[in-house]
C-alpha positions as CSV (number, residue, x, y, z in Angstrom):
1,X,3.5,10.8,12.5
2,X,2.3,7.4,13.8
3,X,-1.4,6.7,13.5
4,X,-3.4,4.0,15.2
5,X,-3.9,0.8,13.3
6,X,-7.0,0.8,11.1
7,X,-7.1,-2.1,8.8
8,X,-10.1,-4.0,7.4
9,X,-10.1,-7.3,5.6
10,X,-12.4,-7.4,2.6
11,X,-13.0,-9.9,-0.3
12,X,-12.8,-6.9,-2.7
13,X,-10.4,-4.0,-2.8
14,X,-12.8,-1.4,-1.6
15,X,-12.0,2.3,-2.4
16,X,-13.8,5.5,-1.9
17,X,-15.6,6.9,-5.0
18,X,-13.5,9.4,-6.9
19,X,-10.3,7.5,-6.5
20,X,-8.0,5.7,-9.0
21,X,-5.2,3.2,-8.8
22,X,-1.8,4.8,-9.4
23,X,0.5,1.9,-8.5
24,X,1.7,1.4,-12.1
25,X,3.1,5.0,-12.3
26,X,5.6,4.2,-9.5
27,X,9.1,2.8,-9.7
28,X,9.0,-0.4,-7.7
29,X,12.0,-1.6,-5.7
30,X,12.1,-4.4,-3.0
31,X,14.5,-5.5,-0.4
32,X,15.1,-8.9,-2.2
33,X,13.2,-11.4,-4.3
34,X,13.4,-14.9,-5.7
35,X,13.8,-15.1,-9.4
36,X,10.7,-17.3,-9.8
37,X,8.6,-14.8,-7.7
38,X,9.6,-11.3,-8.8
39,X,8.1,-8.0,-7.5
40,X,6.2,-7.5,-10.7
41,X,3.8,-10.3,-9.6
42,X,2.3,-7.8,-7.1
43,X,1.0,-5.8,-10.0
44,X,-0.3,-8.5,-12.3
45,X,-3.8,-8.7,-10.9
46,X,-3.5,-12.4,-10.3
47,X,-4.1,-13.7,-6.7
48,X,-2.3,-16.9,-7.5
49,X,1.1,-15.2,-8.1
50,X,3.1,-13.3,-5.5
51,X,6.4,-11.5,-4.7
52,X,8.6,-13.6,-2.4
53,X,11.4,-12.0,-0.5
54,X,14.7,-13.8,-0.3
55,X,16.8,-12.5,2.5
56,X,16.9,-11.2,6.1
57,X,14.0,-9.3,7.7
58,X,12.6,-6.7,7.4
59,X,11.3,-7.0,3.9
60,X,10.2,-3.9,2.1
61,X,8.5,-2.6,-1.0
62,X,9.3,0.9,-2.1
63,X,7.0,2.8,-4.4
64,X,8.8,5.9,-5.8
65,X,6.4,8.2,-7.8
66,X,7.6,10.6,-10.5
67,X,6.2,13.6,-8.6
68,X,4.7,14.5,-5.3
69,X,1.2,13.1,-5.2
70,X,-1.9,12.8,-3.0
71,X,-2.7,9.3,-1.8
72,X,-5.8,7.9,-0.1
73,X,-5.2,4.2,0.4
74,X,-2.7,1.3,0.3
75,X,-4.1,-2.2,-0.1
76,X,-2.5,-5.7,-0.2
77,X,-4.1,-9.0,-0.9
78,X,-3.2,-11.8,1.5
79,X,-4.0,-15.5,1.7
80,X,-2.7,-17.0,5.0
81,X,-4.1,-20.4,4.2
82,X,-1.8,-20.7,1.2
83,X,1.1,-18.6,2.5
84,X,1.2,-19.9,6.1
85,X,4.6,-18.8,7.6
86,X,5.2,-16.4,4.6
87,X,2.2,-14.3,5.6
88,X,3.0,-10.8,6.9
89,X,2.3,-10.3,10.6
90,X,3.8,-7.0,11.8
91,X,3.9,-4.3,9.2
92,X,4.9,-0.6,8.9
93,X,3.8,1.9,6.3
94,X,6.0,4.9,5.8
95,X,6.1,7.9,3.4
96,X,8.2,10.8,2.5
97,X,9.7,12.9,-0.3
98,X,12.6,10.5,-0.7
99,X,13.9,7.2,0.7
100,X,16.1,9.3,3.0
101,X,13.3,11.1,4.9
102,X,10.6,8.4,5.4
103,X,8.2,9.0,8.3
104,X,6.2,6.1,9.9
105,X,2.5,6.6,9.2
106,X,1.1,3.3,10.5
107,X,2.2,0.2,12.4
108,X,-0.1,-2.8,12.5
109,X,-0.1,-6.3,13.8
110,X,-2.2,-8.6,11.6
111,X,-4.1,-11.4,13.4
112,X,-5.8,-14.7,12.5
113,X,-6.6,-16.4,9.3
114,X,-6.8,-13.8,6.5
115,X,-8.0,-14.2,2.9
116,X,-8.7,-11.0,1.0
117,X,-7.7,-7.3,0.8
118,X,-6.2,-5.4,3.7
119,X,-7.0,-1.7,3.1
120,X,-5.1,1.1,5.0
121,X,-6.3,4.7,4.6
122,X,-3.4,7.1,4.2
123,X,-3.5,10.4,6.0
124,X,-0.9,13.0,7.0
125,X,-2.6,13.8,10.4
126,X,-4.0,12.0,13.4
127,X,-7.5,13.4,12.8
128,X,-7.5,11.8,9.4
129,X,-8.6,14.9,7.6
130,X,-5.6,15.5,5.3
131,X,-4.8,12.9,2.6
132,X,-1.2,11.9,2.4
133,X,1.1,14.0,0.1
134,X,4.4,12.3,-0.8
135,X,6.8,11.1,-3.4
136,X,7.6,7.7,-1.8
137,X,5.6,5.1,0.0
138,X,7.2,2.2,1.8
139,X,5.4,-1.0,2.8
140,X,7.6,-3.0,5.3
141,X,7.1,-6.5,6.6
142,X,8.8,-6.6,10.0
143,X,7.8,-10.2,11.0
144,X,5.8,-13.1,9.5
145,X,3.5,-15.6,11.1
146,X,5.1,-18.7,12.7
147,X,8.4,-16.8,12.7
148,X,8.7,-17.3,8.9
149,X,11.8,-15.9,7.3
150,X,10.7,-14.8,3.8
151,X,7.4,-13.1,3.0
152,X,4.7,-13.3,0.2
153,X,2.7,-10.3,-1.0
154,X,0.2,-11.4,-3.6
155,X,-1.1,-8.0,-4.8
156,X,-0.4,-4.4,-3.8
157,X,-2.3,-1.3,-4.9
158,X,-2.0,2.4,-4.1
159,X,-4.9,4.8,-4.7
160,X,-5.1,8.6,-5.3
161,X,-8.0,11.0,-5.8
162,X,-9.2,11.2,-9.4
163,X,-9.4,15.0,-9.1
164,X,-6.7,17.1,-7.5
165,X,-8.5,18.2,-4.4
166,X,-6.0,21.0,-3.7
167,X,-7.0,22.7,-7.1
168,X,-10.7,23.0,-6.3
169,X,-12.2,26.1,-4.8
170,X,-13.7,25.2,-1.4
171,X,-17.2,26.1,-2.5
172,X,-17.1,24.2,-5.8
173,X,-18.2,20.6,-6.3
174,X,-15.8,18.4,-8.2
175,X,-16.6,17.6,-11.9
176,X,-18.3,14.3,-12.4
177,X,-17.7,13.5,-16.0
178,X,-14.4,12.1,-17.2
179,X,-13.7,14.8,-19.9
180,X,-13.8,17.5,-17.2
181,X,-11.6,15.8,-14.7
182,X,-8.4,16.3,-16.7
């Protein structure tokens, strides 16, 4: 289901309270990469390193999780002043139960100079009431600025609720202490 673009640029990776980063639990695959800029750079927490693709467009990042999970947000860090023609311009976010059944969730065209986090909320429905449930998320760079060939993604993060929302009774508030959230 295709949802309208909704991206905000922020100097920090803003997330809703009650969420946690789950990127490290995924198996990460990419369309291509240069040996000196591997995909693991997207997970190292450093804005000065990056993944660089090395092949024809589109360029994609697949995040395959070990089980079906609930997701609330996907975020990437961009720096168009350093990356110039390597900066993503037209992107697609897809999700599914496997790489063979991906459904497009969002298409977005990024504009202007960008420095900071681009945060996309992830929902299954157009009303944005149901958080995304999936095994696989794909972030795809369809085109770059200035018709660049390869792309840079400096950081990538995926977030999930800290508490399984589908396990809570409707009239019960979620636990707030860490020992009861297990």
